[in-house]
C-alpha positions in Angstrom: -8.3 -10.7 3.5 -5.9 -12.5 5.6 -2.4 -13.9 5.0 0.4 -15.7 6.8 -0.5 -16.6 10.4 -3.3 -14.0 10.6 -6.3 -15.5 12.3 -9.5 -15.6 10.2 -12.6 -15.2 12.3 -16.1 -15.5 10.7 -19.1 -13.8 12.2 -20.6 -17.1 13.2 -17.4 -18.2 15.0 -17.2 -14.8 16.7 -20.8 -15.1 17.9 -20.4 -18.6 19.2 -17.1 -17.8 20.9 -18.7 -14.8 22.6 -21.5 -17.0 23.8 -19.2 -19.7 25.1 -17.0 -17.2 27.0 -19.6 -14.8 28.4 -22.8 -16.8 28.5 -21.7 -20.5 28.9 -25.2 -21.4 30.3 -27.0 -20.0 27.2 -29.0 -22.4 24.9 -27.8 -20.6 21.8 -31.1 -19.1 20.7 -29.8 -15.6 20.8 -26.7 -16.6 18.7 -28.9 -18.3 16.1 -31.1 -15.1 16.0 -28.0 -13.0 15.2 -26.9 -15.5 12.5 -30.3 -15.3 10.9 -30.1 -11.5 10.7 -26.7 -11.8 9.1 -28.1 -14.3 6.5 -30.9 -11.8 5.8 -28.3 -9.1 5.3 -26.6 -11.2 2.7 -29.8 -11.7 0.7 -30.6 -7.9 0.8 -27.0 -7.1 -0.1 -27.3 -9.4 -3.2 -30.4 -7.5 -4.3 -28.9 -4.1 -3.7 -25.8 -5.0 -5.7 -28.0 -5.8 -8.7 -30.2 -2.8 -8.3 -29.1 -1.2 -11.6 -29.8 -4.5 -13.5 -33.1 -5.4 -12.1 -36.5 -3.6 -11.9 -36.0 -2.7 -8.3 -35.1 1.0 -8.6 -37.7 3.6 -8.1 -40.8 4.0 -6.0 -43.7 1.6 -5.5 -46.3 4.3 -5.5 -47.1 3.5 -1.9 -46.6 6.0 1.1 -45.5 4.5 4.4 -46.5 5.3 7.9 -43.8 8.0 8.0 -45.4 9.8 5.0 -42.5 8.9 2.8 -42.6 7.3 -0.7 -41.7 3.6 -0.4 -38.9 2.5 -2.7 -39.0 -0.9 -4.4 -35.9 -2.0 -2.5 -37.4 -0.7 0.7 -40.3 -3.0 0.2 -38.1 -5.9 -0.8 -35.9 -5.5 2.3 -38.8 -5.1 4.6 -40.6 -8.2 3.3 -37.3 -10.2 3.3 -36.6 -9.4 6.9 -40.1 -10.4 8.0 -40.1 -13.6 6.0 -36.6 -14.6 7.2 -37.4 -13.9 10.9 -41.0 -14.8 11.5 -40.7 -18.6 11.6 -37.4 -19.2 13.5 -39.1 -19.7 16.9 -36.9 -17.1 18.7 -39.1 -14.0 18.3 -42.5 -13.1 19.8 -42.9 -9.9 17.7 -41.2 -7.5 15.4 -41.6 -3.8 14.7 -40.5 -2.1 11.4 -40.2 1.5 10.4 -42.2 0.5 7.3 -45.1 -1.1 9.1 -47.7 1.0 11.0 -48.5 -1.8 13.5 -46.7 -4.5 15.4 -45.7 -7.5 13.3 -47.0 -10.6 14.9 -45.5 -14.1 14.6 -47.8 -16.3 12.4 -49.9 -18.7 14.5 -48.2 -21.7 12.8 -44.9 -20.9 14.5 -43.6 -20.8 18.0 -43.3 -17.5 19.9 -39.8 -17.0 21.4 -38.2 -14.8 24.1 -37.0 -11.9 21.9 -38.3 -9.0 19.9 -36.7 -7.4 16.9 -37.0 -3.7 15.9 -35.6 -2.7 12.5 -35.2 -0.2 9.7 -35.1 -2.5 6.7 -33.3 0.0 4.4 -32.1 3.3 5.8 -31.1 5.9 3.3 -33.3 4.4 0.6 -33.9 7.7 -1.1 -30.2 7.4 -2.2 -30.7 4.0 -3.9 -31.1 5.5 -7.4 -27.7 7.3 -7.2 -25.7 4.3 -5.7 -25.0 5.9 -2.3 -24.3 3.6 0.6 -27.5 2.5 2.5 -28.1 0.0 5.3 -30.3 -2.1 7.5 -30.4 -1.1 11.2 -31.6 -3.6 13.9 -32.1 -3.8 17.6 -32.9 -6.8 19.9 -34.7 -6.8 23.2 -35.7 -9.6 25.6 -39.4 -9.7 25.8 -41.0 -8.3 29.1 -44.4 -10.0 28.8 -44.9 -13.6 29.9 -45.5 -16.0 27.1 -47.8 -16.0 24.1 -47.8 -13.4 21.3 -45.6 -10.3 21.8 -47.1 -6.9 22.4 -46.1 -3.3 21.8 -44.8 -3.2 25.4 -42.1 -5.8 24.4 -40.9 -3.6 21.5 -41.2 -0.2 23.2 -38.3 -0.5 25.6 -35.6 2.0 26.4 -32.4 1.8 24.5 -30.6 0.9 27.7 -32.5 -2.4 27.7 -31.2 -3.5 24.3 -29.4 -6.8 24.3 -27.9 -6.2 20.9 -27.8 -3.4 18.3 -26.2 -3.3 14.8 -26.4 -2.4 11.2 -25.5 -3.8 7.8 -24.0 -1.3 5.4 -24.3 -1.9 1.7 -21.6 0.1 0.1 -18.3 -0.5 -1.8 -18.3 -3.6 0.4 -21.0 -5.0 2.7 -20.2 -4.7 6.4 -22.0 -5.9 9.5 -21.3 -3.9 12.7 -22.8 -5.0 16.0 -22.5 -4.9 19.8 -24.0 -7.1 22.5 -22.7 -4.7 25.2 -19.1 -5.8 25.2 -17.5 -3.6 22.5 -18.2 -3.0 18.9 -17.0 -5.3 16.1 -17.2 -4.9 12.3 -17.3 -7.8 9.8 -16.8 -7.4 6.0 -18.6 -9.8 3.6 -16.2 -11.7 1.4 -18.3 -12.1 -1.7 -16.3 -15.1 -2.9 -16.7 -17.3 0.1 -20.0 -15.7 1.2 -19.0 -15.2 4.8 -18.7 -12.1 7.0 -15.1 -12.0 8.2 -13.9 -9.9 11.2 -12.2 -6.9 9.8 -12.7 -4.2 12.5 -12.3 -5.7 16.0 -13.1 -3.6 19.0 -13.9 -0.3 17.3 -13.2 2.8 19.4 -14.1 6.5 18.8 -11.8 9.3 20.0 -13.2 11.7 22.6 -13.2 14.5 20.1 -12.7 14.7 16.3 -12.7 17.3 13.6 -15.6 16.1 11.5 -19.2 17.3 11.6 -22.2 16.0 9.6 -25.4 18.0 9.3 -27.7 19.1 6.5 -26.8 22.8 6.4 -29.4 23.6 3.8 -31.8 23.7 6.7 -29.8 26.4 8.5 -32.7 29.0 8.2 -35.1 26.7 10.1 -32.7 25.6 12.8 -33.0 26.8 16.4 -30.5 29.5 17.3 -28.5 27.1 19.5 -27.5 24.9 16.6 -26.7 28.0 14.4 -24.4 29.3 17.2 -22.8 25.9 17.6 -22.0 25.4 14.0 -20.7 29.0 13.7 -18.6 28.4 16.9 -16.8 25.3 15.7 -16.0 27.0 12.4 -14.8 30.2 14.0 -12.9 28.5 16.8 -11.0 26.1 14.6 -10.2 28.7 12.0 -8.5 30.6 14.8 -6.7 27.5 15.9 -5.6 26.6 12.4 -7.4 23.3 12.6 -10.8 23.6 11.0 -13.5 21.1 11.4 -14.1 19.1 8.2 -17.7 19.1 6.9 -18.8 15.7 5.7 -22.4 14.9 4.9 -23.7 12.0 2.8 -27.4 12.2 3.6 -27.6 8.5 4.5 -27.7 8.0 8.3 -26.0 4.6 8.3 -23.2 5.8 6.0 -22.6 9.1 7.9 -22.6 7.3 11.2 -20.3 4.5 10.0 -17.7 7.1 8.7 -17.8 8.9 12.1 -17.6 5.6 14.0 -14.4 4.7 12.3 -12.8 8.2 12.0 -14.5 10.2 14.7 -16.9 13.0 14.4 -20.4 14.2 15.3 -23.7 13.7 13.3 -26.5 16.1 13.9 -30.1 15.7 12.9 -31.9 18.3 15.0 -35.5 19.3 15.5 -36.4 22.4 13.5 -39.4 24.5 12.4 -40.6 21.8 10.0 -40.0 18.9 12.4 -40.4 20.2 16.0 -40.0 16.7 17.5 -37.2 15.6 15.3 -37.3 13.3 12.3 -35.4 10.2 13.1 -37.1 7.3 14.7 -36.2 6.4 18.3 -36.7 2.6 18.1 -35.4 1.9 14.6 -32.6 4.4 14.1 -31.6 6.5 17.2 -31.5 3.9 20.0 -29.6 1.1 18.1 -26.9 3.6 16.9 -26.7 5.1 20.3 -25.9 1.7 21.8 -23.1 1.3 19.2 -21.8 4.8 19.9 -21.7 4.3 23.6 -20.0 0.9 23.3 -17.3 2.5 21.1 -16.7 5.3 23.6 -19.0 7.9 22.1 -22.5 9.0 23.1 -25.9 10.1 21.7 -28.3 12.7 22.9 -31.6 14.4 22.0 -30.0 17.7 23.1 -30.9 17.3 26.8 -31.1 13.6 27.5 -29.2 10.5 26.5 -31.0 8.6 23.7 -30.5 5.4 25.6 -32.5 6.7 28.6 -35.6 7.9 26.7 -38.8 5.9 27.5 -40.6 5.2 24.2 -44.2 6.5 23.9 -45.1 5.0 20.5 -43.7 2.6 17.9 -42.9 5.4 15.5 -41.7 8.1 18.0 -39.3 10.7 16.5 -36.4 12.4 18.2 -33.6 14.9 17.5 -30.3 13.1 17.3 -26.8 14.3 18.2 -24.4 11.3 18.0 -20.7 10.8 17.9 -17.6 11.6 19.9 -18.3 12.2 23.5 -16.9 15.7 24.0 -18.4 16.9 20.7 -21.9 15.8 21.8 -21.5 17.3 25.2 -20.5 20.6 23.6 -23.7 20.8 21.5 -25.7 19.9 24.6 -24.1 22.8 26.4 -25.2 25.2 23.6 -28.7 23.9 23.7 -28.9 24.2 27.5 -27.5 27.7 27.4 -30.2 28.8 25.1 -32.9 27.2 27.2 -31.7 29.1 30.3 -31.8 32.5 28.6 
């Protein structure tokens, strides 16, 4: 990946250098936590890459708390994350999109100062057709004092996140994360088994010409979204610079493309899902932190995702995320319709 005098920076080195420069008084627990998440991602990546060869494709016959069929790789990723993280002494609790209740740390292990929220395998319905999928994670400092963690520890606003990131399993495996000081991407070198810095200090433009939305739901959208999509098509045809429609149907993959190239991703509420469909704690808030750190933003249509106070572990929200001016524009359409 590197040649000549190009500096090779592993994820572990980047994490440790960041700790030394920005948090010299830290004990290193948070850094070890991030490294353990990265190791978990390598294990899941290995299984995903063998999905066509092993008996891990298809459903388990189980329905999760979201009312969705659980894929075999979903279950593997969820169990792997729990087993890799529950004994390291740095967490007091975890919450997963796949688990109805809080995940407690086994009594045999020490409770730490952090909580981990995660979506073990976002986009899992695309596993069978080899579309990019990913693990999304979010870390908070606990707010309760000692002992086992509680829902209060996991149900914090996105603005309180210490770290957010995702691991994308695609043509290559990438880990993208932020601790509030920019967004950095690392690509897994399968030969040496290390995540190497490949995308330092990722920045989104203020506006771009890509939009991502499931237009098959047009008939059940609110009028504001119909007007917005019609507007950007009409406006840009007149300007000779049409918006490009790109929709994969895997949140992590759609967001990752727009993070690198610019664009807006829309997953609105509609007649079938009046409160939205994406989960605040496991999907919207972590990606919102990454978007903001890269110069973009994320909204539920009227409020920044990062400022929403969670009301339940599996709370759903509409999500409009991407380039700042594009998100502000869809907000203006929504607000205009509310004021009619």
